[in-house]
C-alpha positions in Angstrom: 59.0 35.3 47.7 59.9 38.9 46.7 63.1 38.5 48.7 64.2 35.7 46.4 64.2 37.8 43.2 66.4 40.7 42.2 65.1 44.3 42.0 65.9 44.2 38.3 63.8 41.2 37.7 61.0 42.7 39.7 61.1 45.9 37.8 60.9 44.1 34.5 57.9 42.1 35.6 56.1 45.2 36.9 56.6 47.1 33.6 54.6 44.4 31.9 51.6 44.9 34.1 51.8 48.6 34.7 53.1 48.1 38.2 55.3 50.3 40.4 57.7 50.1 43.2 57.1 53.1 45.4 59.6 54.2 48.1 58.0 56.7 50.5 59.9 59.3 52.6 59.8 59.1 56.3 56.5 61.0 56.7 55.0 59.5 53.5 54.6 62.8 51.8 56.2 61.9 48.5 57.2 58.7 46.7 60.0 57.6 44.5 58.9 55.5 41.6 61.6 53.0 41.1 60.1 51.7 37.9 59.6 55.1 36.1 62.5 56.7 38.0 60.6 59.8 39.2 59.2 61.5 42.2 55.6 62.5 42.7 53.8 63.8 45.7 51.2 61.7 47.5 47.6 62.8 47.6 45.4 62.3 50.6 43.8 59.1 49.5 47.1 57.4 48.5 48.7 58.5 51.8 45.9 57.0 53.9 45.9 53.7 52.0 49.8 53.4 52.2 49.9 54.2 55.9 47.2 51.7 56.5 49.2 49.0 54.6 52.3 49.7 56.7 50.4 49.7 60.0 48.5 46.5 59.3 51.3 45.0 57.1 48.4 43.8 54.8 47.4 44.3 51.2 44.9 47.0 50.4 42.8 47.6 47.3 40.8 50.5 45.9 39.0 51.5 42.7 39.2 55.0 41.4 37.4 56.9 38.7 39.8 58.9 36.6 38.7 61.6 34.1 40.7 61.0 31.0 38.9 63.6 28.9 36.0 65.9 29.5 33.1 63.7 30.6 35.1 60.6 29.9 36.2 58.4 32.7 38.3 55.4 33.3 38.1 53.0 36.3 41.4 51.9 37.8 41.7 49.2 40.5 44.9 49.7 42.6 46.4 47.0 44.7 48.9 48.1 47.4 51.3 45.5 48.7 53.5 46.6 51.6 57.2 45.4 51.7 59.0 46.0 55.0 62.4 44.6 55.5 62.9 42.5 58.6 66.0 44.3 59.8 64.1 47.6 59.6 66.4 48.7 56.8 63.5 50.2 54.9 60.1 49.9 53.6 58.4 50.2 50.2 55.1 49.8 48.4 54.4 47.5 45.5 51.5 49.1 43.6 49.7 47.2 40.9 47.2 49.2 38.8 44.6 47.6 36.5 42.1 49.1 34.1 38.7 47.8 35.2 36.6 50.2 33.2 34.9 47.5 31.2 34.2 45.4 34.3 32.7 48.4 36.3 30.6 49.5 33.4 29.3 45.9 32.9 28.4 45.6 36.5 26.7 49.0 36.4 24.7 47.9 33.4 23.8 44.6 35.1 22.7 46.5 38.2 20.6 48.9 36.1 19.0 46.0 34.3 18.3 44.2 37.5 16.7 47.3 38.9 14.6 47.7 35.8 13.6 44.0 35.9 12.7 44.3 39.5 10.6 47.3 38.8 8.9 45.6 35.7 8.3 42.4 37.7 6.8 44.4 40.5 4.4 46.2 38.2 3.7 43.2 35.9 0.0 42.3 35.9 0.8 38.5 36.1 1.7 37.0 39.5 5.5 36.4 39.6 6.5 34.5 42.6 10.0 33.2 43.7 10.2 30.2 46.0 13.1 28.7 48.0 13.8 25.0 48.0 11.2 24.4 50.7 8.4 26.0 48.6 8.4 29.1 50.7 7.8 32.5 49.1 10.9 34.6 48.6 9.4 37.4 46.5 5.8 38.4 45.8 5.0 41.1 43.2 2.1 43.4 42.9 0.5 41.2 40.2 0.4 38.4 42.8 -1.3 40.7 45.3 -4.0 41.7 42.8 -4.4 38.1 41.5 -4.7 36.2 44.8 -5.6 39.0 47.2 -2.7 38.2 49.7 -0.4 41.1 50.6 3.4 40.7 50.3 3.8 40.6 54.1 1.2 37.8 54.3 3.0 35.5 51.8 6.7 36.1 52.4 8.2 32.9 53.9 4.8 31.1 53.6 4.3 27.8 51.8 2.9 28.3 48.3 0.5 25.3 48.6 -2.2 27.5 49.9 -2.6 29.0 46.4 -3.6 25.8 44.7 -6.8 23.7 45.0 -6.1 20.4 46.6 -7.4 18.5 43.5 -5.1 20.5 41.2 -2.8 18.2 39.3 -0.1 20.8 39.5 -0.2 20.9 43.3 0.1 17.1 43.4 3.1 16.9 41.1 4.9 20.1 42.1 7.7 18.3 44.0 8.3 15.8 41.2 8.5 18.6 38.7 11.1 20.5 40.7 13.2 17.4 41.0 13.0 16.4 37.4 13.3 19.8 35.7 16.8 20.8 34.6 18.0 24.3 35.4 17.7 25.9 31.9 14.2 24.5 31.2 10.8 25.9 31.8 7.6 23.9 32.1 4.1 25.3 31.5 0.6 24.2 32.2 -2.4 25.8 30.4 -4.8 25.8 33.3 -4.4 25.2 37.0 -7.2 25.4 39.6 -6.1 27.9 42.2 -7.8 29.7 45.1 -7.9 33.3 46.1 -7.5 34.6 49.7 -11.3 34.6 50.0 -11.6 31.0 48.7 -12.9 32.0 45.3 -12.0 29.6 42.4 -9.3 30.9 40.1 -7.9 29.3 36.9 -4.3 30.3 36.0 -1.8 29.5 33.2 1.4 28.6 34.9 5.1 28.7 33.9 7.7 27.2 36.2 11.5 27.8 35.9 14.5 26.9 38.2 17.2 29.4 38.7 20.5 29.4 40.6 20.9 32.1 43.2 24.7 33.0 43.1 24.4 34.9 46.3 23.0 32.0 48.3 24.3 29.2 46.2 20.9 27.6 46.2 18.2 26.8 43.6 15.1 28.9 43.5 11.8 28.4 41.7 10.2 31.1 39.7 6.4 30.8 39.1 4.5 33.0 36.7 0.8 32.7 37.0 -1.6 34.4 34.6 -5.3 34.6 35.4 -7.3 32.8 32.7 -10.6 32.6 34.7 -12.4 34.8 32.2 -11.2 32.7 29.2 -12.2 29.5 31.0 -15.6 30.9 31.7 -16.0 31.7 28.1 -14.8 28.3 27.0 -17.1 26.6 29.5 -20.0 28.7 28.3 -19.2 27.9 24.7 -19.0 24.2 25.6 -22.3 24.3 27.4 -23.9 26.2 24.6 -22.8 23.6 22.0 -23.9 20.9 24.4 -27.3 22.5 24.8 -27.7 23.0 21.1 -26.9 19.3 20.6 -29.5 18.4 23.2 -32.1 20.8 21.7 -31.5 19.2 18.3 -32.0 15.7 19.7 -35.1 16.7 21.6 -36.6 18.6 18.6 -36.1 15.6 16.4 -37.9 13.3 18.7 -40.7 15.7 19.7 -41.5 16.6 16.1 -41.6 12.9 15.2 -44.7 12.5 17.5 -48.3 13.8 17.1 -49.5 12.5 20.4 -49.8 15.6 22.6 -49.4 13.7 25.9 -46.2 12.1 24.6 -44.9 15.4 23.4 -45.5 17.1 26.8 -43.9 14.2 28.6 -40.7 14.5 26.5 -40.6 18.3 27.0 -40.8 17.9 30.7 -38.2 15.2 30.9 -35.8 17.1 28.6 -36.0 20.1 30.9 -35.4 18.2 34.2 -33.3 15.2 33.3 -29.6 15.1 34.3 -28.8 14.4 30.6 -31.0 17.4 29.7 -31.1 20.9 31.2 -31.0 19.8 34.8 -33.8 22.0 36.3 -35.4 20.5 39.5 -39.0 21.0 38.4 -41.1 21.9 35.3 -44.7 22.9 34.8 -46.6 23.1 31.5 -49.6 25.3 30.9 -51.5 25.5 27.6 -54.1 27.9 26.4 -57.6 26.5 26.2 -59.7 26.5 23.0 -61.2 29.9 23.8 -57.7 31.3 24.4 -59.0 33.0 27.5 -57.3 30.8 30.1 -54.0 29.1 30.7 -54.8 25.6 31.9 -52.3 23.4 33.9 -51.6 20.2 31.9 -48.7 18.4 33.3 -45.7 18.7 35.7 -42.6 16.8 36.7 -40.2 17.0 39.6 -39.8 15.9 43.3 -41.8 17.4 46.1 -39.0 17.9 48.5 -35.2 17.3 49.0 -35.7 13.8 50.4 -37.8 12.7 47.5 -35.3 14.3 45.1 -32.4 12.4 46.7 -34.2 9.1 46.2 -35.2 9.8 42.6 -31.8 11.2 41.5 -30.0 8.4 43.2 -32.1 5.8 41.3 -31.5 7.6 38.0 -27.8 7.8 38.7 -27.6 4.0 39.1 -28.6 3.4 35.5 -27.4 6.4 33.4 -28.8 6.3 29.9 -28.5 8.7 26.9 -30.9 11.6 26.6 -32.6 10.0 23.6 -33.4 6.9 25.5 -34.5 9.0 28.6 -37.0 10.8 26.4 -38.4 7.6 24.9 -38.9 5.7 28.1 -39.5 8.0 31.0 -43.1 9.1 31.8 -43.8 12.4 33.7 -45.9 10.6 36.3 -43.4 7.7 36.6 -44.3 5.5 39.6 -46.3 8.3 41.2 -43.1 10.2 42.0 -44.5 13.4 40.5 -47.9 13.0 42.1 -47.8 16.3 44.2 -46.7 18.6 41.4 -49.3 17.1 39.0 -51.9 17.5 41.7 -50.9 21.1 42.1 -51.0 21.9 38.4 -54.2 19.9 37.6 -56.2 22.4 39.6 -54.7 25.6 38.1 -56.4 27.9 35.6 -54.9 31.3 34.9 -57.3 33.9 33.3 -55.7 35.8 30.4 -57.7 38.9 31.3 -55.9 40.7 34.1 -59.1 42.3 35.3 -59.1 45.1 37.9 -56.5 45.8 40.6 -53.1 44.1 41.1 -52.3 41.5 38.5 -51.5 38.2 40.3 -50.6 36.6 37.0 -48.4 39.4 35.6 -45.4 37.2 34.8 -47.6 34.8 32.7 -49.4 37.6 30.9 -46.1 39.4 30.1 -44.4 36.3 28.9 -47.1 35.6 26.4 -47.8 39.2 25.4 -44.1 40.1 24.8 -42.9 36.6 23.8 -40.1 36.9 26.3 -38.8 34.7 29.1 -39.6 36.2 32.5 -37.0 35.5 35.2 -38.6 35.9 38.7 -36.2 36.7 41.5 -36.8 37.5 45.2 -36.6 41.3 44.6 -39.0 41.2 41.6 -42.1 42.3 43.6 -44.3 42.9 40.5 -43.8 39.3 39.3 -43.3 37.5 42.7 -47.0 37.7 43.7 -48.9 35.7 46.3 -50.2 33.4 43.6 -46.6 32.5 42.5 -45.4 32.0 46.1 -48.3 29.8 47.1 -48.4 27.7 43.9 -44.7 27.1 43.3 -43.4 27.6 46.9 -40.2 29.3 45.7 -39.1 32.9 44.9 -36.7 32.1 42.0 -38.2 30.7 38.8 -38.5 31.3 35.1 -41.7 31.6 32.9 -41.0 30.7 29.3 -43.5 31.3 26.5 -44.3 28.5 24.0 -45.0 30.1 20.7 -45.6 28.6 17.2 -47.7 30.6 14.7 -49.5 32.0 17.8 -48.9 31.6 21.6 -49.6 28.1 22.8 -48.8 28.3 26.5 -46.0 28.6 29.0 -43.3 26.4 30.6 -42.4 27.2 34.2 -39.0 25.9 35.6 -37.3 26.2 39.0 -34.5 24.8 41.1 -36.4 24.8 44.4 -34.6 21.7 45.6 -30.9 22.5 44.9 -31.3 26.3 45.1 -29.1 26.7 42.0 -29.5 30.2 40.4 -31.1 30.4 37.0 -28.5 32.1 34.8 -28.7 34.3 31.7 -27.3 31.4 29.8 -30.1 29.2 31.1 -32.6 31.7 29.9 -31.1 31.9 26.4 -31.1 28.1 26.2 -34.8 28.0 27.3 -35.6 30.6 24.6 -34.1 28.5 21.8 -35.7 25.3 23.3 -39.1 26.8 23.6 -39.2 28.1 20.0 -38.1 24.6 18.8 -40.8 22.7 20.6 -43.6 25.3 20.1 -44.4 23.9 16.6 -44.5 20.3 17.9 -46.9 21.3 20.7 -49.1 23.1 18.2 -49.2 20.0 16.0 -50.0 17.9 19.0 -52.9 20.2 20.0 -54.3 20.2 16.5 -54.0 16.4 16.3 -55.7 16.1 19.6 -58.5 18.3 18.4 -58.8 16.3 15.2 -58.9 13.1 17.2 -61.6 14.5 19.4 -63.6 15.5 16.3 -63.1 12.0 14.8 -64.2 10.4 18.1 -67.3 12.7 18.2 -68.2 11.7 14.6 -67.6 8.0 15.3 -69.7 8.3 18.5 -72.4 10.1 16.5 -72.2 7.4 13.8 -72.5 4.7 16.4 -75.4 6.4 18.0 -77.1 6.7 14.7 -76.6 3.1 13.9 -77.9 2.0 17.3 -80.9 4.3 16.9 -81.5 2.8 13.5 -81.1 -0.7 14.9 -83.5 0.0 17.8 -86.0 1.5 15.3 -85.9 -1.6 13.1 -86.0 -3.9 16.2 -89.0 -1.9 17.5 -90.8 -2.3 14.2 -90.0 -6.0 14.1 -91.1 -6.5 17.7 -94.3 -4.5 17.1 -95.1 -6.8 14.2 -94.2 -9.9 16.3 -96.4 -8.7 19.1 -99.4 -8.2 16.9 -98.8 -11.6 15.3 -98.2 -13.4 18.6 -101.4 -12.1 20.1 -103.3 -13.7 17.2 -101.2 -16.9 17.2 -101.7 -17.4 20.9 -105.5 -17.1 20.7 -105.8 -19.5 17.7 -103.5 -22.3 18.8 -103.5 -22.3 22.6 -106.7 -24.4 23.0 -105.7 -27.1 20.4 -102.2 -27.4 22.1 -103.7 -27.8 25.5 -106.0 -30.6 24.2 -103.1 -32.3 22.5 -100.9 -32.1 25.5 -103.7 -33.3 27.8 -104.7 -36.3 25.7 -101.0 -37.3 25.1 -100.3 -37.3 28.8 -103.3 -39.5 29.5 -102.3 -42.0 26.8 -98.7 -42.0 28.1 -100.0 -42.8 31.6 -101.8 -45.9 30.3 -99.3 -48.7 30.8 -100.8 -51.2 28.5 -100.0 -49.1 25.4 -96.2 -49.5 25.5 -95.9 -49.8 21.7 -97.1 -46.2 21.3 -94.9 -44.7 24.0 -92.2 -43.3 21.6 -94.8 -41.6 19.4 -96.6 -40.1 22.3 -93.4 -38.7 23.8 -92.7 -36.9 20.6 -96.2 -35.4 20.8 -95.5 -34.3 24.3 -92.1 -32.7 23.4 -93.5 -30.9 20.5 -96.4 -29.6 22.6 -94.0 -28.3 25.2 -91.9 -26.6 22.4 -95.0 -24.9 21.0 -96.0 -23.8 24.4 -92.5 -22.2 25.0 -92.8 -20.4 21.7 -96.2 -19.1 22.7 -94.9 -18.1 26.1 -91.9 -16.1 24.6 -94.2 -14.5 22.0 -96.7 -13.5 24.7 -93.9 -12.2 26.8 -93.1 -9.7 24.0 -96.8 -9.0 23.4 -97.3 -8.2 27.1 -93.9 -6.6 27.8 -93.9 -4.2 30.7 -91.3 -2.2 32.7 -89.6 -4.2 35.4 -90.5 -3.7 39.0 -87.1 -3.6 40.6 -86.4 -4.8 44.1 -83.0 -5.1 45.8 -82.5 -8.8 46.4 -79.9 -11.5 46.2 -79.0 -12.9 42.8 -78.1 -16.5 43.8 -81.7 -17.7 44.6 -82.9 -16.6 41.1 -80.0 -18.5 39.5 -80.7 -21.6 41.5 -84.5 -21.4 40.7 -83.7 -21.3 36.9 -81.3 -24.3 37.3 -84.0 -26.3 39.2 -86.5 -25.7 36.4 -84.2 -27.3 33.8 -82.5 -29.8 36.1 -84.2 -32.8 34.4 -83.0 -31.8 31.0 -79.5 -31.2 32.3 -79.5 -34.6 34.0 -80.8 -36.4 31.0 -78.1 -35.0 28.7 -75.3 -35.6 31.2 -74.4 -32.0 31.7 -72.3 -31.2 34.8 -72.9 -27.9 36.6 -69.8 -26.1 38.0 -70.6 -23.2 40.3 -68.4 -20.4 41.7 -70.2 -17.8 43.8 -68.6 -14.9 45.5 -68.8 -14.6 49.2 -70.7 -12.8 50.7 -73.6 -13.3 48.2 -74.3 -9.9 46.4 -77.6 -8.2 46.1 -78.8 -6.1 43.2 -82.0 -4.2 42.1 -84.0 -6.2 39.6 -87.4 -7.8 38.7 -87.1 -11.4 39.8 -89.7 -12.8 37.5 -88.3 -11.1 34.4 -84.7 -12.0 35.3 -85.8 -15.6 36.0 -87.2 -15.8 32.4 -84.0 -14.3 30.9 -81.8 -16.7 32.8 -84.0 -19.7 32.0 -83.7 -18.9 28.2 -79.9 -18.5 28.5 -79.6 -21.9 30.3 -81.9 -23.7 27.8 -79.8 -22.4 25.0 -76.6 -23.6 26.8 -78.2 -27.0 27.3 -79.3 -27.3 23.7 -75.7 -26.5 22.6 -74.5 -29.7 24.5 -76.8 -32.5 23.2 -74.1 -35.1 24.0 -73.3 -33.7 27.5 -70.6 -31.3 28.7 -70.0 -28.8 31.4 -72.0 -25.7 32.4 -69.9 -23.1 34.3 -71.8 -20.5 36.4 -69.7 -17.9 38.1 -70.8 -14.9 40.2 -68.2 -12.3 41.1 -67.5 -8.6 41.5 -65.3 -5.8 40.1 -65.1 -2.1 40.9 -68.5 -1.3 39.2 -70.5 -4.4 38.7 -71.8 -7.8 40.0 -70.9 -10.1 37.1 -72.8 -13.3 36.3 -71.0 -15.5 33.8 -72.8 -18.5 32.2 -70.4 -20.6 30.0 -71.0 -23.8 28.2 -68.5 -26.3 26.6 -70.8 -26.8 23.6 -70.6 -26.4 19.9 -70.1 -22.6 19.8 -70.7 -20.3 16.9 -69.0 -18.6 14.0 -68.6 -14.8 14.2 -71.3 -14.2 11.5 -73.8 -16.4 13.5 -72.9 -14.6 16.7 -73.8 -11.2 15.2 -77.4 -12.4 14.5 -78.4 -14.3 17.7 -80.7 -11.4 18.8 -82.6 -11.3 15.5 -86.2 -12.6 15.9 -86.8 -16.1 14.5 -83.0 -16.6 13.8 -81.7 -19.8 15.3 -78.7 -22.0 14.9 -80.6 -25.1 16.1 -82.9 -27.3 14.0 -85.8 -27.0 16.5 -85.0 -23.6 17.8 -87.7 -20.9 17.9 -85.4 -17.9 17.3 -87.2 -16.0 20.1 -85.4 -17.1 23.3 -82.5 -14.6 23.1 -84.8 -11.9 21.7 -86.7 -12.2 25.0 -83.4 -12.1 26.9 -82.3 -8.9 25.0 -85.6 -7.2 25.7 -85.5 -8.0 29.4 -81.9 -6.9 29.9 -82.5 -3.7 27.9 -85.5 -2.7 30.0 -83.4 -3.4 33.1 -80.5 -1.3 31.8 -78.1 -4.2 32.2 -75.0 -4.4 30.0 -73.9 -7.7 28.7 -71.3 -9.5 26.6 -71.5 -12.6 24.5 -68.4 -14.5 23.4 -68.3 -17.7 21.3 -65.8 -19.8 19.4 -66.7 -22.7 17.2 -66.2 -26.2 18.8 -65.2 -24.5 22.1 -68.4 -23.1 23.5 -70.2 -19.9 24.3 -70.1 -17.5 27.3 -72.8 -15.0 28.4 -71.7 -12.3 30.8 -74.3 -10.1 32.6 -73.0 -6.8 34.2 -75.5 -6.2 37.0 -75.2 -2.8 38.7 -74.0 -3.3 42.3 
């Protein structure tokens, strides 16, 4: 192309771009500048470049620094183009010079900035990692070494996936993020679950950017990961603290709403162990006794072993309910699942006086004396005594004092099943919890004492009333006895005569017209004789001579004696006797008299017929005899007076039959119950000691 333009045109063009046409001599020692029309000698560098151009017949470039003033330099880029005529008629050099000072200085600044950036990146405390398109590590700074524990040589050219927990959302969506993220953009995530070289959990804030590597022409990913594990722990602790405070508030509200100590202790134990509560495996409650000289085991909750725990926790997980409902419904001895721990604590008493020698109960004494939670660990030899090991079968537990206006007792908790360590935060939570419930337990204890006093007073009042009633009854019976002895002596002979003559007249068949009147005489004579017999029974009352014997023959004997009366009044007898027939200790004659009076009363209550139920059966303590009629029954006021002498609800009743029954049963020490309802009948239940 140069051959097609004139030298004049070429020179004009070169003048515009600071170009030169140089014609060297034969040995290339000097040059003629055809543009500037001057000679100048060739320095060593120029000569070497020009010779190289002629020899290779190719273009050569070089960049030189030229001092234009003291300590001021200019950078010039020279381009040498050899021109050799084909006919060998000569050769020349086309030299183009360009001022590249700005370019060189810019490149130097960029290089310096890059070096500074590389140095800063290397020393930056955050992990700065560059990845290629296959997620392999290209660069790994010192911050990454300190954050993850991997050395640079371990991670270069390795896949970055090993840094992220498999459940991390960032790890799962990493590829889609890379594909969707435009080059200029950066995406961040506040918290990613990562793993260190040792497998320890790590939580990092992540920034991801895509860059274009001009050298390779490929995209690279820059990850900046900042360790936020400490902040996450603080946030988790704050969240747990707020959650625990909310739980404590709920528990305190429910506990303080009750005065029943057993209910309060149940709620405390459930709150400490429930999954919705503080999640300890087991809990034990000790309270100071009235003398404040002993800690007494009151109640416990928790599984006995891992198998039992698995079953219990699985059942509770099937029907999760709020903590408030758990506290209201769950009992500490629910379905016997806490039998072993309650069996252990029921037998425990801890003396508050340490006595002489080593203190087996030091942890308990210190907790109450100092009002501090005592955390017992395997290396705490002073607290981890033989008593603690034997009783709780663990070497990691906490003893928490329960204090109101004064110490009330201690709460012991452990994680003997799961082995989870009891943390300082657990201890702080237990402190707050214990102080919240201490007052409720104190109220429950005071209320229990008050209830006991009330029951003692009520029992004393009942005993006084019974004593008074017995005294009155004794006085009445003494008077009756004295009166009956006199009555019996005065009227027995006339009654015998009346009965005898009436019987003789009744046997004379030719006096049919007088039969009705004579039967009345006979009935009245029998009634008067029964009155006398009952009266004499009181007058001649004696202690029973008890012999162990079957009950059924005595019952059958009494039924035989009144069988005519039952038959005449159309009364059906329904029997239900337990098999085998029971035996009891009693006086057969006295018991026969008592049963006879009860059966006569039942028959008289059914003048127009009915049903007489006789049932003999057992329970855990007694042989029970139940005699029940379907007769007229009694009002409550009448029922309360049936054992008063001479009181009767029947027109022809003597008012002494049940008095005799009461006296016989009392002398035998037999308990009894009487139930009656108007128009429905009366039942008499004898509780015979088995």
